[in-house]
C-alpha positions in Angstrom: 1.5 39.6 65.9 3.3 42.9 65.4 0.0 44.6 66.5 -0.1 42.5 69.7 3.5 43.2 70.5 2.9 47.0 70.0 -0.2 46.9 72.2 1.6 45.0 74.9 4.6 47.4 74.8 2.4 50.5 74.9 0.4 49.1 77.8 3.5 48.2 79.8 5.0 51.7 79.2 1.7 53.3 80.2 1.4 51.3 83.4 5.0 51.8 84.3 5.5 55.5 83.6 1.9 56.9 83.2 0.3 57.3 79.9 2.1 59.9 77.9 -1.2 61.4 76.5 -3.2 61.0 79.7 -4.2 63.9 81.9 -6.8 64.6 84.5 -9.4 65.1 81.8 -8.8 61.6 80.4 -11.6 59.0 81.0 -11.3 55.9 83.1 -13.9 53.4 82.0 -15.2 50.0 83.1 -18.1 47.9 82.0 -19.7 44.6 80.9 -20.9 43.4 77.6 -22.8 40.5 76.0 -22.3 39.7 72.3 -23.8 37.4 69.7 -21.1 36.2 67.2 -21.9 35.7 63.5 -19.9 33.9 60.9 -19.1 35.5 57.6 -22.0 33.5 56.1 -24.4 35.2 58.6 -25.3 32.3 60.9 -24.9 32.4 64.6 -21.6 30.8 65.7 -21.6 31.6 69.4 -21.8 34.1 72.2 -19.4 36.1 74.4 -19.5 37.8 77.7 -16.9 40.5 78.5 -15.7 42.6 81.4 -13.3 45.4 80.7 -11.6 48.3 82.4 -9.0 50.9 81.5 -8.1 54.5 81.1 -7.0 57.0 78.6 -8.1 54.9 75.7 -6.3 51.6 76.6 -8.5 48.8 78.0 -8.0 45.3 79.2 -10.8 43.0 78.2 -11.6 39.5 79.8 -13.8 37.3 77.7 -15.7 34.1 78.2 -17.2 32.5 75.1 -19.3 29.7 73.7 -18.6 28.9 70.1 -18.8 26.6 67.2 -15.5 25.0 66.2 -14.8 23.3 62.9 -12.0 21.1 61.6 -10.8 20.4 58.1 -12.4 17.3 56.6 -15.0 17.2 59.4 -18.6 18.0 58.3 -19.7 18.5 62.0 -19.3 21.6 64.1 -18.4 21.1 67.8 -19.3 23.3 70.8 -16.4 24.9 72.5 -16.0 26.9 75.7 -13.2 29.3 76.2 -11.6 32.2 78.0 -9.6 35.1 76.4 -7.8 38.3 77.1 -7.6 41.3 74.8 -6.0 44.7 74.8 -8.2 47.4 73.3 -7.1 50.8 72.0 -9.7 53.6 71.5 -8.9 56.0 68.6 -10.7 58.9 70.3 -9.5 58.0 73.8 -5.9 58.2 72.7 -6.0 61.1 70.2 -8.6 63.5 71.7 -7.9 66.0 74.4 -11.6 66.4 75.3 -13.2 63.0 76.0 -16.9 63.8 75.8 -17.4 62.1 72.4 -16.5 58.5 73.6 -19.7 58.5 75.7 -21.7 58.5 72.4 -19.3 57.1 69.8 -16.1 55.1 70.3 -14.0 52.9 68.0 -10.7 51.3 67.9 -8.6 48.2 67.5 -8.0 45.1 69.6 -5.7 42.1 69.8 -5.8 39.1 72.1 -5.3 35.5 72.8 -7.3 32.7 74.4 -7.8 29.0 75.0 -10.6 26.5 75.7 -12.0 23.1 75.3 -14.1 21.6 72.5 -16.7 18.9 73.3 -17.9 15.9 71.2 -14.7 15.5 69.3 -13.8 11.9 68.2 -12.0 9.9 69.4 -11.6 11.1 73.0 -14.8 13.3 73.2 -12.9 16.5 74.2 -10.0 18.5 72.7 -8.1 21.6 73.5 -7.9 24.7 71.3 -6.0 28.0 71.5 -6.2 31.1 69.4 -4.9 34.6 68.8 -7.0 37.4 67.2 -7.0 41.0 65.9 -9.7 43.2 64.8 -11.7 46.4 65.2 -14.7 47.5 67.3 -17.3 50.3 67.6 -19.7 51.4 70.3 -22.6 53.8 70.1 -23.7 55.1 73.5 -27.4 55.3 74.1 -29.5 55.9 77.3 -28.2 56.5 80.8 -28.9 53.6 83.2 -28.0 54.0 86.9 -24.5 55.5 87.2 -23.6 54.4 83.6 -25.1 54.0 80.2 -26.1 51.4 77.6 -24.1 51.0 74.4 -24.7 49.1 71.2 -21.5 47.4 70.2 -20.2 45.9 67.0 -16.9 44.3 66.1 -15.1 42.2 63.5 -12.1 40.1 64.2 -9.9 37.5 62.5 -9.2 34.6 64.8 -6.4 32.2 64.1 -6.7 28.8 65.9 -4.3 26.0 66.7 -4.4 22.9 64.6 -6.7 21.1 63.7 -9.2 24.0 64.2 -10.1 26.2 61.2 -9.5 30.0 61.4 -12.5 32.3 61.5 -13.5 35.8 60.6 -16.2 36.8 63.1 -18.7 39.6 63.3 -20.2 40.5 66.7 -23.1 42.6 67.8 -23.9 43.2 71.4 -25.2 45.3 74.2 -23.0 46.8 76.9 -23.2 48.7 80.1 -20.4 51.3 80.6 -19.4 53.7 83.3 -17.0 56.6 82.6 -15.4 59.1 85.0 -12.5 61.4 84.9 -9.1 59.9 85.8 -8.5 62.9 88.0 -11.4 61.8 90.3 -9.8 58.4 90.6 -6.5 59.8 91.8 -4.5 57.5 89.5 -2.1 60.1 88.2 0.6 61.6 90.4 
């Protein structure tokens, strides 16, 4: 939770006063991503679709997901649908003064929260769930496509669910389309 509070405080300060490390050479980035989610035992637990945008190494990430949900003392898994919101921080986007590396390799941390519904749960057939998570991510940029590029993505996160749902450690692999441009071209900074 301290990581989430720090990320929110940093984002608020950045939006209110301008990023302290940002300059006209900093990148603004937006993109889309599809991920397959694996459990720690290697089986597929779900899928995610993401849309994200940000600048100078801080990104807001909106997620829609389909997942397996499990409860204590319940041998069955139940399908769940959810929405989530994450704040992502890029190590190179924040620390570097030249932002050419992030096009080919980027990594960082994320924290977020979400909620959803789970189907097929006795006795009512549907149940609500909510969660918070923290973790790390990596992207390897590949070929140029249109005005952007494709990236292979990976991530690991620990997701803590509301009762009665069991917490999960998730591995994710995916494919993303990203577009980067200099913040100076966007005329965001004064």
